[in-house]
N, C-alpha and C positions, 0 to 999 in steps of 0.2 A: 455377651462375653467381653470382658474388658481387655484392652490391648495395652501392652507395655511399651509401645512406641514412645520415644521422646521427640516431641514436635515443637518447633518454634515458628510463630507466625508474625510477619512484619508487614504493616500497612499503615500509612499515615492517617487513614480514616478509621477512627475508633469504632464506628458502626460496623465496618467490614470485619475487624478483628474479633469484636464481641460476637457477631453472628456466626463467624467461622468456628469460634471456640464452642458456642452452644451446639452447633451441628456436630462437631467432633465428640463432644461429651455425650450427646445422645447416641452416637454410634459406638461408644465404649472406649474412646481414647481418653485416658485419665491424666496423662502427663503432657499438658499443653501450656506453653508460656506465650504471652502476647507482648508485642512492642509496637509503638507508633513512631518511634524515632530510631533510625538505623544506627546511630552512634551508640545508643543504649544497648541495642541488640548485639553489636560487635563487642562491647565491653562485657556483656553477659557471656558470650561465647568464649571469651578468653579464659574463663574459669569453669565452664559448664559445657558438656558435650550434648549434641543433639543428633538423632538419627535422620530426621526429615526437617528441612528448612524451607519454608514457603515465604516468598517475598513478592510484594507488588512491584511493578516496573517503574511507574511514574511517581516519584517522591521529590519534594523540594530540596531536602538537605543532601541526599545521596540517592542516585537512581538504583534500581534493582540489580543491574549488572555489576555496578561497583560494589554493592553490599555482598552479593553472592561470590564475587571474586575474593573479597576479604574473608568470607566464611570458608571458602574452598581452601585457602591457605591454612586455616586453623584445623579444619576437618575435611581432608580431601575425599574421604569415603562417604561422607554424608550425602544423602539424596537431596538435590536442589530442585525446587519447583518455582517457576516464574509465572506470576499472574499478569496478563497483558491484554490490552485492547486489540481489536482487529487491525487498526492502523499501524500497530507496532510489531507486526508479525516478523518483519525482516530483522528487527533488533533481537527478537526472540530466537530466530534461527542463528543469528550471529552468536548469541549466548551459548547455544548448544555446541557450536563449533569451537568457540574461543574459550569460554569460561568452563564448559563441560557440565552444564546443568542436565538433569535427567529429563525434564519435561517442561513445556510451556502450555499454559491453559488460558484460553481466551475468556474475557469477560463479556457478558455474564456467563458463569459456568453452570453446568448441571451438577446438582449436589451428589447424585449417585456416581457420576463420572469422576468427580473430585475425590470421593472416598476411595474408589477403585484405584485411582492414580496414586493416592497416598499409600495404600497398601502395597501396590506394585513397587513404588519408590523404596519403601522400607525393605521389601524382599530383595530388591537390587542391591541396596546398601548392605544388607545382611550377607548376601552372597559375596560381594566384594571383600567385606571384612573377613568373612570366613575363609575366602581363598588366600588372602594375605596371611592370615593366622596359620593356615595349612602350610604355606611356603616357609614360614618361620620355623614351624615345628620340624619340617623336613631337614632344615639346616641344623637345628639343635640336636636331632637324633640321627645324625648321619651314620653313627656307628651301628645302628640297627636298621640300616637302609632297606634290606630286603623285606623285613616285616612292615616297616613304615610305608614302603612303596605300595605294598598290597593294600594296606589300610587306607592310605591317602588316595590311591587310584580308585578305590571304591567310592570315596567321597567325591572325587572329581567326576566320576561317572554319574553320580546322583545329581551333582550340580549341572552337568551338561544336560542331563535329562530334564532338569527344571528349566534350564535356559531354552532347550528345544521346545518345552511346553509353552514357555512365554512366546517364542517366535511363532509356533504353530497356532497359538490362540490370539495372536496380534491382529487387530482389525485392519492394519495397514498391510499391503502386499510387500513382501521382501524377496528380492531376487539377488543371487550371487552369480556373477558371470566371470569367465576367464578373461585374459587380456585381449583376446580377439573377439569378445562379445558373446561367446557361446554360453548358454545358461547352464549353470552347474546345480543350483538349488533354487526352489521356489516354494513358498509356504502356501497353506490352504487358501489364504485371502487372494493370492494370485490366481488360483484355480477358479475362484468365483468371478474375478474381474474378467478374465479372458474366456471362461467357459471351457478350459482345457485342463486335463489332469497334469500332475507334476511330471509324469513320465513323458507326456507329449511336449510339454514346455521345455524339457531338457533336450529335446531334439532341435530346438529353434535357437536362433541368434537374437540378441537384443534388438538389432536393427529391423527384425521381422515383426516385432510385436508393438513397437511404438509408432504412432502416427508421424511425429516429426523426427524421422530417422536421422537426418543430418545433425540436428541440434544435439541429440543424445550422443551420437557417435563421435563427432568432432570435438565437442566441448568436454566430454568426459573420458571416453575410451582412449582417445589419441592424446589429449592434452593433460590427462591425469589431474584434472581440476575437480575440486569439490563444488557442486552446483545444486542450486534449488531452482528447478524449472517449473514454471507455472503455465497455465493456459494450454495444456496439452490434453489430448483425448486418447483413450485406448478403446479398441473395438472388440466387443465380445464376439468370439468366433461362432457362437451358437445362434444368438438372436440378431447379430449385426448391429446392436445398439452401441452408440458412442458414449463413453463414460468420461466426464471431465476429471482430471487428476492433477495433483502436484507431485513432483518426483524429486526426492533428495538423493543425490548421487555422491559416492565417495570412492576414492582409490585405496585399496588395501595392499600396501607394498609387500614384497617378498624379500627376505634377507638374502636369498641365494641368486635368484634370477628375476629381473624385472618382467620378462615376458611371461613368467609363471605367476605374476601377481594377479589378484582378483579385484573385482569391483562389486560394490553393494548398492542396490537401488531400493529405496523405500518409497512405495507408491501409495499415496493417500487419495481415496475417493472423496472428491469435494462436491459431488452432485447435490447432497443435502444442503451444504453451505451455500452453494450458488442459488438454490431454490429459495432459501431464506433471504438471501440478498435481493433476489428478484421481488419477493413478496414485500420486503421492506421498501424497496424503491417504488413499487406500485402503490403502497399505502401513502408514501410521501407525496407521490404525484397526485393521487386522489385528493388528499388533504389540501395540497397547494391549489389544485383546480377549484376546490370549493371555496377557497379564500378570495378568489377573484371577484365573485358576484358581490359580496358585501363591500369590497373595496371600491368597485366601480360605482355602486349605489351611493356610497358615502361621498365620493368625488362629485357626482352629479348633484347631490343635495347641496353640497357646499357651494357649487357653482351657481345654483338658484339663489342662494343667499347673497353671494358676491355680485351677481348681476342685478340685484335690486328688485327681483321679481316678487319677493316676499316682503318688501318694505325697505325703506332707507336704513343705512347702517352708519354708525359712528366710525371715526378713524381707528379707534381701539378695536372695535368689533371686526372691521375689515382686516386689520393686522392679525388678529387671533384666528379668524376663519381662513385667511390665506396660509398661515402656518400649518393649520390642521390639514388643509388641502394638499400642501407640499408633502407632509408626512404620509398621507394616504397614497399620493402618487409614487413616492419612494417605495412604499410597501408593495404597491401594485407592480412596480418595476422589478422588485426582488422576486415576487411570485412568478412573473412572466419568465424571468431568467431561469428560475428553478425548473419550470415546465420545459423550457427549451433544452436545458441540460438533460433532463430525463428523456425527452424525445430522441435526442441524439444517441444517448447511451443505450436506449431500448431499440433503436433502429426504426422508430415509428415516423421520424420526420424525413420526408422525401424532398430533395432539392428540386426546385423549379428553375431550370437553367434557360435563360434567354439571352440573346445578344444585346449589349448595351454599350454606351460610351462610358468607359471607366473614368475618364478625366472629368466629364460632367458630374458623375457621381461624387468624385473626390472634391470638386468645388462645392457641391451641396453640403457635404459633411463638414468641410472647413467653415462654411457659412453658418452651419448649425452650432459649431463649437466656438466661433469667433467671439460672441458676447462674453463668454466665461474667460477667455484669454484677455480680453480688453480690461476686465475688472482687475487683472493682475499686471496690466500694462505689458503684456507679452507680445512678441512679434512672431507671426506664423509665416515663414518663408516658403514659397512654392518653387520647387526645383523640378518643374515639369512643364510641358506644353501640350495643348490639345492635339489629338491625332484623329481627325474626323473619318479618315478612311479605314480606320482599324477599330474593331469592336471586340469586346470580351464576352465569351459565353460562360455564364455562371449564374448563380442565384443572386440577383441584384440586392434583394432585401437582406440576405444573410451576409453578403460581403459588406454591405453598408454597416451592419451591426459590428463587424470586426473593425472597420476603419474608425467608426465613432468611438469605440472602446479604446483603441490605441491612441487616438488623438486626445481623448479625455484623460487617459493616464499621463500623457505627455504634459498637458496643461496642469494637471494636479501636482506633479512632482517637479515641475520647472519653477524656479523662484520668480519673484516679481522682477519685471524688466528683462526677463529671460528670452531666449530665442529657441524656436521650434522649427526644424527643417523637415518639410514633407517632400519626398522624392518618389517619382514613379517613372518607369521606363519600360518600353517594349523591346525585347531582344528576340528577334525572329518570331516564334509563336508563344513565347513565354512572357508573362507579366511580372515585373519586379516592383515591389512597393516597400517603402521604409519611412519611419518617423523617428527623428533624432531630437533629443532634448539636451539641455546643458545643466541638468539637475545634479543631485549628489551621486547618482549611479549606485550600483550594488556590487558586492563581492562576487567574483566568478563562481564561487562554491554555492552561492544561493540561487544562481540562474535556473538550474534544473527544477527547483521547487516551485517556481512561479507559475508554471503551466499545469500544476496539479489542482485538484478540487479543493476549494476552501483555503487555498494558500493566501496568507495575509501578510505579505511583506517578507522581510528577512529576519534572521535571528536577533539582530540588534534593534530593529524597528518594525513595529507591527502597524498594519493599516486597520482602519475601522470598516473597510469594505467587506463584502460577502466572500471575496476570494473566488468568485465564479467567472468574472469577466474574461480573464486570459484563458481559463480552462475551456469556456464555451467558444472563444475565438479559435483555439486549437482544434476543437471538435469540428467547427465549421470548415476551417482550412483543410483538415484531414479528409473531410467528406468530399472536398473538391480535388482530392489526390494531390494537394499542395503541401507546402512546408512552411512553418512559422518558427521563428527563433529570435533570440535576443543576444546582442553584443553589448557588454557593459563592464565597467570596473569602477571601484570606489573612487569618487572624486572626478570622474571623467564623463559623467552623463551616461545615458542609455540610448540605444538605437534598436527598435523593433523592426523586423523584416517579415514579409511573407512573399511566397512565390507561388504563382498559379501556372504550372507547366502546360503547354499545348492548349492554351485557353483563348488565344487570339486568332481571329479570322480576318480574311482580306488583308493579309500582311504583305508588305513589300519584301523583295528579296534582300535589299540592303539593310544593314544594321541601323537601328534607330535608337537614339538616346536623347535624354532631356538636354 
């Protein structure tokens, strides 16, 4: 059965637009236009209306949020759908709140789910347009108000019935509560999540059914903030199982009395998504682990050649084989880092805490990094002294990994003839450590991004590194119940810190500093 929906698809990848059009044509959608340039799409919309507009998020000329904002101004009632990757979910949520798009769909999408969303989007657009048309007709025929009210009331009832049908058949749980948190309405999806009927749910308060009661109550109910809350669990009252969810919360103000205002909670079950994430991480970890053996074998073979055990080599051969060995060692280092990151995230890595002299370890790390600093004629200044009567209880090898990474970054981003200051001090039972360079520094707005996975520098300057060093360092310090942070500003250098609280034993009562 053909559909009369008017659909516009925008993606800078021609393969994506052509495949989407083929899918929609097979499903019976006949009026589909494609664009690979957002400016062409905006120009088209200036003279042509569309019911459903689908846009990719990441595009070089104009991102999806900017394009949908422009389209919204031209056709405020058109249903907007944003195609986005998992890493851009927060931007997609922002689009729903600020731009007013209907839906975001993560790549790669399920074709059946995409078709259903397009149909639902059209239905929503149709309902909005019909409602506006109804309101206009009510004004135009105000002289025949009584008859029109009866007619339009019937239409509104039908629309409400359809809206109720959408809510009742929504896969996400939807709860409406009063200002004090008492549940007023709950859809069938909520009944499945908690294992309770709507009548029983209506006897409860929001603070009774969410695991993180304080987060829900104080951030939303009391502050009237719109929130997207992740990493929460709800407990099924029947089987006792915990279900991971994401909750979108919004305040619904009342014109008459703020106390009588309501709140809406949209609860999404992310158990399947988390399981898929776990399977993907397990696959990556398995693949990475399997890469170690050929890398080690290649390094050992190259060492045999370089040691002359298989015959003498010319200078050119030695240079070539040394370069190959260095590349293999770099790849092995990357593989090992990926495995370490996976172990921390999966909770498989157990810390082996032993007492050791932190300052001796620090000297070893500086000695290891010193040759690289000397190549750039850099000075490493030690702002600490040994404290033989005091030892730190931690995983020595993991703390060493953090120190070497921070020192390596300082050497890497400090210019030739630069100065690097390494400071350590014990304050009662806490260990404080910092590395300061006099490099270019970074903007303060970029600091929070540096400790995320695969972060590669700032918006202005990208690094060729894997972006895992600082992320892994944060995982290690967090596992020690410590804290790691950065203080920097553009043109003023950078200083990395970490703190290991309550980690020092045999500590004197008086304050000790370097």
